[in-house]
PASEBA-1860 file (N, C-alpha, C; in nm, 3 decimals):
! residues 73
1> DLRATFIT> 0.084/-0.117/0.004/-0.001/-0.001/0.000/0.086/0.126/-0.002 ~ 0.081/0.202/-0.097/0.161/0.322/-0.116/0.141/0.422/-0.008 ~ 0.018/0.441/0.032/-0.010/0.538/0.142/0.063/0.498/0.271 ~ 0.049/0.370/0.312/0.117/0.322/0.436/0.266/0.335/0.421 ~ 0.324/0.304/0.304/0.464/0.323/0.284/0.509/0.462/0.303 ~ 0.430/0.559/0.244/0.454/0.706/0.259/0.446/0.751/0.398 ~ 0.349/0.715/0.477/0.335/0.742/0.615/0.450/0.691/0.697 ~ 0.487/0.572/0.674/0.595/0.503/0.752/0.725/0.570/0.720
9> QLFKDGAS> 0.751/0.601/0.598/0.880/0.666/0.550/0.889/0.809/0.608 ~ 0.779/0.879/0.605/0.785/1.015/0.672/0.826/1.010/0.821 ~ 0.761/0.916/0.888/0.791/0.896/1.024/0.935/0.863/1.056 ~ 0.980/0.758/0.978/1.116/0.704/1.000/1.222/0.812/0.957 ~ 1.185/0.899/0.869/1.269/1.010/0.830/1.279/1.132/0.931 ~ 1.204/1.118/1.035/1.212/1.215/1.149/1.088/1.301/1.161 ~ 0.984/1.285/1.087/0.868/1.368/1.109/0.789/1.310/1.233 ~ 0.740/1.400/1.304/0.661/1.358/1.428/0.527/1.296/1.380
17> IAEVQAVV> 0.462/1.227/1.473/0.334/1.171/1.435/0.241/1.278/1.409 ~ 0.241/1.392/1.476/0.148/1.501/1.446/0.175/1.558/1.305 ~ 0.309/1.567/1.272/0.339/1.626/1.138/0.289/1.531/1.029 ~ 0.310/1.392/1.050/0.263/1.298/0.955/0.110/1.306/0.937 ~ 0.043/1.314/1.050/-0.106/1.328/1.060/-0.147/1.447/0.972 ~ -0.086/1.566/0.990/-0.122/1.685/0.917/-0.098/1.671/0.764 ~ 0.019/1.605/0.730/0.051/1.586/0.582/-0.048/1.500/0.514 ~ -0.091/1.394/0.578/-0.180/1.297/0.513/-0.323/1.328/0.535
25> GHTDLKTT> -0.354/1.424/0.620/-0.492/1.471/0.632/-0.580/1.390/0.724 ~ -0.519/1.313/0.814/-0.599/1.234/0.911/-0.659/1.333/1.020 ~ -0.788/1.330/1.042/-0.846/1.404/1.148/-0.825/1.344/1.288 ~ -0.803/1.222/1.288/-0.785/1.147/1.423/-0.642/1.091/1.424 ~ -0.568/1.125/1.527/-0.432/1.079/1.547/-0.425/0.924/1.545 ~ -0.534/0.863/1.596/-0.537/0.718/1.605/-0.526/0.651/1.467 ~ -0.572/0.713/1.367/-0.562/0.664/1.235/-0.420/0.659/1.184 ~ -0.339/0.764/1.220/-0.200/0.766/1.175/-0.127/0.660/1.256
33> QRYLRLAG> -0.157/0.648/1.389/-0.091/0.547/1.466/-0.116/0.406/1.423 ~ -0.236/0.384/1.374/-0.276/0.251/1.322/-0.188/0.219/1.198 ~ -0.174/0.317/1.108/-0.089/0.290/0.992/0.055/0.252/1.031 ~ 0.110/0.322/1.130/0.241/0.296/1.176/0.251/0.169/1.239 ~ 0.154/0.131/1.327/0.157/-0.009/1.387/0.153/-0.121/1.289 ~ 0.070/-0.101/1.188/0.056/-0.206/1.082/0.184/-0.224/1.009 ~ 0.265/-0.112/1.000/0.394/-0.118/0.930/0.505/-0.166/1.021 ~ 0.467/-0.196/1.147/0.574/-0.249/1.243/0.654/-0.147/1.318
41> VDVKGVTD> 0.603/-0.021/1.313/0.673/0.090/1.379/0.612/0.095/1.525 ~ 0.713/0.099/1.621/0.678/0.108/1.759/0.646/0.254/1.803 ~ 0.519/0.299/1.789/0.489/0.432/1.826/0.498/0.466/1.972 ~ 0.480/0.358/2.056/0.499/0.385/2.202/0.644/0.417/2.239 ~ 0.738/0.363/2.166/0.877/0.379/2.186/0.922/0.526/2.162 ~ 0.842/0.598/2.090/0.871/0.736/2.049/0.905/0.822/2.162 ~ 0.819/0.808/2.273/0.843/0.892/2.397/0.978/0.862/2.465 ~ 1.034/0.743/2.443/1.161/0.719/2.496/1.272/0.816/2.451
49> KLNFTMPS> 1.246/0.876/2.336/1.347/0.972/2.277/1.340/1.106/2.354 ~ 1.242/1.130/2.435/1.239/1.251/2.507/1.350/1.269/2.600 ~ 1.411/1.388/2.611/1.512/1.418/2.695/1.468/1.513/2.802 ~ 1.394/1.458/2.900/1.326/1.549/3.003/1.371/1.498/3.135 ~ 1.410/1.587/3.223/1.439/1.548/3.358/1.359/1.644/3.443 ~ 1.302/1.579/3.548/1.220/1.650/3.650/1.308/1.749/3.726 ~ 1.264/1.871/3.741/1.345/1.965/3.819/1.360/1.914/3.964 ~ 1.477/1.942/4.023/1.500/1.886/4.161/1.421/1.970/4.262
57> DVDNVISL> 1.391/2.099/4.237/1.316/2.179/4.322/1.167/2.181/4.277 ~ 1.087/2.096/4.349/0.952/2.086/4.314/0.857/2.146/4.430 ~ 0.920/2.230/4.511/0.835/2.287/4.623/0.732/2.377/4.570 ~ 0.749/2.439/4.449/0.653/2.530/4.399/0.551/2.466/4.310 ~ 0.547/2.332/4.303/0.456/2.260/4.214/0.331/2.214/4.298 ~ 0.214/2.244/4.242/0.096/2.215/4.308/0.041/2.086/4.255 ~ -0.018/2.003/4.341/-0.069/1.873/4.288/-0.203/1.903/4.220 ~ -0.238/1.812/4.131/-0.359/1.827/4.054/-0.479/1.825/4.140
65> RDRMEIFG> -0.484/1.746/4.248/-0.597/1.747/4.338/-0.606/1.879/4.412 ~ -0.492/1.939/4.453/-0.493/2.072/4.514/-0.547/2.176/4.422 ~ -0.506/2.164/4.297/-0.546/2.266/4.194/-0.688/2.260/4.174 ~ -0.747/2.142/4.169/-0.892/2.120/4.146/-0.969/2.178/4.261 ~ -0.915/2.166/4.387/-0.986/2.225/4.501/-0.982/2.377/4.503 ~ -0.865/2.427/4.464/-0.850/2.572/4.465/-0.930/2.638/4.350 ~ -0.919/2.592/4.229/-0.964/2.658/4.110/-1.102/2.593/4.067 ~ -1.140/2.477/4.128/-1.266/2.417/4.095/-1.268/2.357/3.952
73> T> -1.155/2.327/3.895/-1.148/2.272/3.759/-1.066/2.147/3.760
END
């Protein structure tokens, strides 16, 4: 399938899933993920590439529960 090959190649060449979704016109990200899974691409492993470390000083961070109590959302 040419469409699946195109989607897979875009992703493997460095495009994000969101970028691939926009290029091929999928309204639902799950459709793009389905194409990639069918092609054998591990979309869950993509987040392993993130280079994020939690700040050591988290005294100024409010918990979600506290935020909901304070702001009512």
